[in-house]
N, C-alpha and C positions, 0 to 999 in steps of 0.2 A: 432066429436069423436077425431080427431087429435088434435084439440085445447085443449080439456080436458086432453089428454094424455101429451101434452107439458106442460100445466099448472101444472099437477101433478108432472112431473119431476122437474120443476122449484121449486115447493113447497118443494119437498123432499130435493133437493140440498140446498135450503135456510135453511131448518130445520137442516141439517147436519152441515152447517157452524155455525149456531147459537149454536148448542150443543158443537162444538169444541171451539167456542169463549167463552162459558160460563164455567168457571172453578169452579163454585160454588160446594162445596162438597155435598154428599148425606146427611150428618149430621154433627153436631159439638158438641163435648163434652165441655160444659162450665166448668165442674169441675169433677174431679175424686179423690176420697180418698181411699187409700189402707192402712189400719192400722192393725198392728200386736201387740198383747199384750201377753206377757208371764207371767203367774201367779206363785205365790210362790209354789203351789203344782205341778207344771210341766205342767199343762194344758195350752192351749193357744187359743186365739181368732183371727180370721181374720174378720175385719170389712170393708165392701165395700160400697161406696156411689158413685153414678154417677148422673149427670144432663146433659141430652142429648137433643139437639134440632133437630127435624126431618125436613129435607129440601126437600126431594123427596119421591115419592111413593115407589121407590125401597128400601129406607131406612127402612120403617116400614113393607113392604111386605116380604123382603128377609134378611135384615141385623139385625135389632134391635127390632123386634116386640116381640120376645120370648127369653129372656136370659135363660141359663141353669146353674144351680148350682149343681155341682157333690159333693157328700159326701158319707162317709162310716158310715152307722148307727151303726155299732159295736163300733165305737169310736167317731163319730161326730154327731152333730145335727145342723139344720139350723133354724134361727129365722129371719123372715121378719119384719123389723121395719117400712118400708114405701115403697109403690108402688103406684104411682099416676101419672096421665097424666094431664098436664095443656094444654087445647086445645087452638087453635089460638085466640079464643075470650075471653080467660081467665077462662073459665069454668074448674073446677077441677074434674077429674074422678078417684077416687081411684079404684084400682083393686078389684073386688068382691071376695067373698070367694072361688068361683069355678075357680078362675084364678091361683090358686097354686096347681099344680098336680105333684105327684111323679111318675116317670117312671124309667124303667131300662135303663141305658146308652146303646146306640147302640152298642158300642164296647164290652159290656159284654153280649150281646145276645147269647144264646146257650152255655154259659159257666157256668155250675152249681156251680163251686167252687167260682165264683164271682157274682152270681146272687143276693147277698145281697146288692150290691152297688146301690145307688139311684141317680137320677138326678131330682132336683126340677125345673119344667118348670114354669116360671112366664109369664103369658099372659097379656100384657099391653092393655088396652081398650081405646077407644076414640082417636085412632091414626089418624092423618091427617097431611098434610104438614103445618108446622108452630107450631105443637104441641111440648111440652117439656116433656120428661120422667124423673122422679126421682125414683131411686131405692136405697134402703138402707137395708142391711142385715148383719147378723153376722153368721159366721161359727165357731162353738165351737168344739175344739178337746180336748178330755180328756187326762190325763197324760200318758196313756198307748199307745197312737197313735204313738208317737215317743219320744225318750228321749231328744230331742232338737227341737228348732224352727228354721226353715230355710225359706228363701224366695229367689225367682229368678224372679224378676219383670221386664218385658219389658214395658217401659213407653209409647211408641207410640201406636196408635190404627189405625184402618182402616179409620178413619175420623180424622180431626184435633182436637187437644186438647188445650183449652185455659189455663188450669192449672191442674196439677196433683200433689198430695201430697202422699208421702210414709212415713208413720209414724211407728216407731218401739219402743215399750215400754217394758222394762225389769226391774226387781227388781233392786234397786240401788246397784251398785257394781257388778252386773252380767255381765259376759263376753259377748260382742257382737262384732263380727268381721264382717266387711262390706267392700265392694268395689263397685265402679260404673264405667261404661263404656260409652264412646261416648257422654258425656256432662260434663260441668264444674260445680264445686261446691261441697263442703263437706256438710254434714248435720249440721243443727243447733242442739245443744245438750242442753237440759234443764233437771231439776229435778222437778217432780211434784208428790206429794202424795206418796213418797217412791218409785218412778219409775224414771229411766233414760229414757228420751224421745229423740229419734233421728228423725229429720224431714228433708226430702228432698222436696224441692218445685221446680218444673220445669214448665215453661210457654211457650206458643206459639209453641207447637209441631206440625209439619206437619203430615199429614196422611202418613201411611206406603205406600211406593211405590208398585205398582202392576207389576212392570217390572219383566220379566222372568230372570232366572239364577242369583238370589240373593244368597249370602252366606247362605248355608243351616242351619247353626247354629245361624243365626241372629247376626253374629259378629259385624255388622255395626249399630245395633239398640241401642238406649239409654236404659241402663239396670242397675238395682241395685241387688246385691246379698248380703245376710247376713246370719249369722248363730250364734246360741248361743253355739254350740259345741266348745270344746277347740281348735280343729284343724281337718283337714281332717282325720287324723289317728283315732280320736275318733269315727268318723262316719264309718270308715272302720271296726273298732272293733265291732260296733253295727251290721253292715251288715253281716260280716263273722261269728259273734257269734251266728247267728240263727241256729236252729236245721237242717235247710235245708243243710247247709254247713258241718255239722258234721255227719249226719245220714249215717248208713251203708246201702248198697243195699240189698234188700230182695232176696230170692232164685229165684223168677220168673225173675228178671232182670239178675241175675248171670247166669241163664240157657240160656237166650237169648244171652248173651255175649259169653258164651262157644260155643254155636252153630255157632255164627259168626266166632269165632276163628277156628273152625273145618272146616268151608267152605272156609275160606280165603286162597288165594294162597301164600300170604306173608304179611308182616306187613303193607305195603302201602294199599293193598287190604282190610285188616282188618280195617284200619283207615277210608277208604271210606265207607265200609259197615256199621260201627257203626254210622258214621255221617249221612248217608242216613236214617238209622233207626229212628234217633231223628229229624233231620232237615226236612226230606221230608214226613215221614210216620206219624208223630204226628202233632196235630193241634197247631197253633200259637194263643196264647191269647194276643191280643194287648191291654193289660191293662196298662195305664200310671202308673208308679211305685209310683209317689207321692200320688196317690189316695188310695193306699193300704199301705202307710207308709213304703215303700221300703221293704216289707216283701216278703218272698218266701215260698212256700210249699216244703215239703221234696221230694226227688227224687222218693220215692215209691208212694207218692200221685200223683205226676205228671205222672208216668208210668201208674197207674191204671185209670187215667182220660184221658189218651191218648192225652194230650195236656198241654201246660204250657206257662207262660210268657217267655220273652227273658232270664231273669235271671234264672228262673227255668229250662229251657231247657239247658242252658249253664252249670249249676251245674250237672244236670243229665248226660249230654254227657261227661263231664270231669270225673265223677265218673265211668262211663262205660269204658272209656279209661283206667283209673287206674286199674280197675278190669281185663282188658285185658293185663296189663303189659306195657301200653304206658303212659308215663308221660304227664299229662295234668292239666290245671287249668282254672277256669273261669277268665276272664280278663276284667276289666272295662276300657273303652275308654273315655278320656277327650280331648276336643280340647285344644291345648296349651294355647290359650288365656284365657281360663276359669279355667285352672288347677292351684290351689293355695293350697299348703300344709297347710299354716297358717290359711286360711279362713275356708275351709271345707264346701262343699255344695253338697250333693249327687244329687241335682236336676240339677247340671251342668254335670253330667255323661251322655255322649252321648248314649252309648250302652254297652252291655256286650257280649263278644264273648268268644271263647275258644282258649287258648294258649297251643301249644304243643312244649315245648323247645327241641332243638336239639343240641347235643354236637359238631358235625362236619359239620353241614349244616345249612341252613337258617331256623330259627324258623318258625313253621307253625301256622297260625291264621285262624280260621274258624268261620263262623256264626253258631249259634245253630238253626236258624229257616229257613234257605234256603241253597241250594247248590250254589256254584260258580264255575267258570272256572279256578280260580287261587287263590293262596295264598293271603289272605287279607293284608299281609305285604306290598305289593306293593301299597296299597291304604291308609296306615295308617301314612304316613309321615305327620308331623305337628300335631301329637297327642301324648299325654302322656298315657301310658298303665300301669295299676296297677293290678297285679295278686292278686286274692282274695283267700287267703289261711288262714283258721282259725288258731288262735294260733301263727301266725307268724307276725313279724313287717311288716308294709306296706313298699313296695318298688316300685318305678316307673321306667320305662324304655321307650325307644322310638325305632324307626326303622330308618335305613339309608335311605337317599333320593334315590329312585329308578331311573333307566333309563327306562322310558316308551317310546319305540321307535318302529316304523313300517318302514320298508324299502323294496323296490321292484325294482329289475333290470329286464328289459324285452328286449329281442331281438327278433324281429319277421319279417316275410316276407309275403307280400301279393302277391299272384299270379294273373294271368290274369283273372281267374275265381272268383276272390275276396275271395278265401280261404286263411286262415291265419294259419301260423305255426311258431313255434319258441320255445324258452326256457326262463325260468325265475328263478330268485333266490329271495326268500322271507325270511325276518327275522322278527320275532315277539318277542318283549322284554318286560319284566316287566309286568305291569297290562294287557297288550294286548296279552300276551302269554297264550293261553288256555291250560295250562299244564295239569290240571286235566282231561280234556276231551281227550287230546292226549295220556295220559298214558293208558286210557281205550280203545281208538281207534285212532291210529296214522294217520288216514285219516280225522280226524275232522277239520284239518286246511282248508279244502276246503270251509267250511261254512263261512270263514272269508274274502273271496275274492269276490268282485262283478263280476258277469258275468262269473263265472267259476264253473264248476261242475266236478264230477269224470269222466264223459263220455268224457270230453275234454282233460283229462290229461293222459299221459303215461310216463313210465320210471321215477318214483319218487325216489329221493335220499334224505334221511334224513341226513342233515349235522350235526346238533346239536339238542338235545332235553333235556332240564333240566328246572328247575323252572325259571331261569333268562332269558333263550333265547331258541327259537326254530328256526332253519334254515332249509329250504327246497329248493331243486332245482328240476325242472321238465320240461319236454317237453310238448307241447300242440298243438292241432289242433282245429281250429274253422271254422265253415262254416255258411254262411248266417246271419252274425251278423251286416254287414255294412248296414246302412239305406240309401236308395237312394231317392233323390228328384230332379226331372228333370235330368240334366246331372251331378249332384253332389252326392258324396258319403261321408257319415259321419261315423267316427270311434270314439267311446267312448274309452277313455284311461282307462287302468286297475286301480283299486283302492281297498282300504280296506273297509270293511263294518263298522268297528269300529274306523275309523279314525276321523279326525277333522270334516268332513262333517256330521258324525253321531250326532254331538252336535246340529244340526238343528238351526244354528244361521244365517239363511237367513232372509232378509227383516227386519233387525234390525232398531229400531227407530234412528233418527238422533242425539238425545241427550239423556243423561242418568244422573240421579241425585244420584244413589246409586251404590256401587261396583258391578261388575259382577264376578261371580265365574265360572271357567271352571271345567269340571269333574276331570281333573288332568293335570299337566304340561306334555307335550309330544313333541316328534319330529316325523315327518312323511316325508318320501321322496320317490320319484320315478325317475328312470332313464330309458328312453325309446328310443330304436333304431329301426327304421322301414325302411325296404327295400321295395320300391314300384315298380310296373311294368314299363317297358319302355313306355313312352308316357303319363303317369300320371303326373299331376302337383299338387302341394300343394297350395290350395287356402287360407288356414289359413295363415295370414301374420306372418312373423318372429317377435319374441317378446323377450324382455329382461326386466323383471320387478323385481326390488329388493326393499325390505323394511326392515329396521332395526330400532328397537325401544328399549325402556327400558325393555319391557316385552317379546320380541321375534323377529323373523325375518322371512321373506318370500322371495322365489326366484322362478320365473317361466321363463323358457327359451324355445324358439322354434326356430330351425334353420335347414336349408337344406344344405347338402354338398355331392357332388359326388353321387347323386341319392339316398341318405339316409336322413331320417328325424330324428332329435335328439330333444328330449323333456325332460326337467328336471323340476320337481315340488318338492319343499320342503318348509316345514313350521315348525317352532319351537316356542312353547309357553313355556317360562321358568317360568312365574309367575302363581300362582294358583288363584290370584285375580287381576282384572283389575280395577283401580280406575276410577272415572268419568273423571279425567283429561286425562287419557290414552285412554279412550273409543273411541274418534273419530278415532284414529289411529288403534285401535283394530277392529272397525267396517269396516274401509277401508280394513284391511287385510283379514277379514272374507269374505267380498264381493268379493275380488279378488280371494280368494281360492275357493269359491263356485260358481263363475261365470261359466256358461256352456261353454263359449268361451275358457276358460282355462282348460276344461276337455274333449275336443274333437278336432279332426282334420278333416278338410274338403278337399276332393280331387276332381279333375275333370279328367275324363278319356280322 
């Protein structure tokens, strides 16, 4: 039995080594074609072709066995030109008639207003390792779907690509604005049969990385954007020219607003009440806007259905604020990298939020689909913001770079019974300041500190409390929190729950090929002074660790002097993105910050 067990372990270990050594991908795209054609009548076609070789069972069981083609039957139709599998022995297996099935997209389930959307599920047959799939289809959009043709194509896939072509055809002389990112080469331009043809050809694309913490907007991926609109303002006029942006609120909504005004203590309370009414009490319809032609229903329709898309809820909430006498506008958010007034591409719009301008204070930005602890202004640095106001010229603006800081000073004394008492000063700034919660409950800051609750605290002094910064000073008493092991006592040092440690960047890979994005640039620091009982000794060795890099710095110090322990921990991350070249130093910094040895002190009685 023991021999079999040992043999099994050896076999498993060998198998793991074999898997690690074998870097063969699950599949390989030999060819991809994405072709857009704009017709004279304003209708347009998207033609897609792929030739994909299956290399593992995982590829056809989980990744590529059933592609989904989403379309809007009110404006679009799908035509399958080819769906065939060439098996490893060369046998060709065309997909049978029952391999093409229309279903409701999962994200449209339970949403009557969008239950007309469809998803064509194509089931490939004859799949096996070594098989090759070919799929060719056309998605036709009629002239009423959108008044322009746009594309936002990421070229890389989850498996390597030998060759990808993006082809755009427009009537000769028709405006086409385009831009590409993260690869070299302009398109080849030719004229064929009265059409200007733009062709990008890119070869030998690696599979997309599966590493965590990649830039959320795909800023690092090879991408092509194009549009036949004159510019972004032309698309802005189309978006804001819809009835949704012009419609007046009906009496039912006005009555709800009046009731909220009557119940509100002040304007801030009214702002929060109306926001809660739309963001939290109404359903979110997570419908990708490009599938519905960037259309929105009117606020009255949204109200009656008790739910809406992000755009629809932003328009509704803005109009409810206006009805209550609070200036507000829906606001489109674009990543700076993709904002281009000359190009114009609504598919590069990241999200739509609500903007409440202020004359003598920081402008307020809110989600329309969820509540937050703080003004979104502290998270919007690096983005261009466009207020969506019908009948007005498009204007963009940005926000100032915030100071996102956390700091804590602690002075404590441990008595002979291991009870701990002392006082602390805590400051929470920028995105880390839970101002909205504090306005409602000035004791909410307790929840942002590890190992501390209301029962431990006495004599609280609020030093400052506004959107930019909250400062609190308090006394505390703790009992029974020191862990004992043999003759040694362990004390975990205080920390913030939403500090760098909350990024969960422990156990990071030794190497990285793609940029790493941090939640936000920030600074976090702790100063700790500890008085210990006579006879106790500090077992944790003294330390002085410093790192300074192009993206930030770290400092950890532990020293003992005159019966007191002094500990300083600080980290500053100035960059929002870490390049692969910077990654080794970043990993080293994160490992040092998250190391348990640098977050606790060990004593001996």
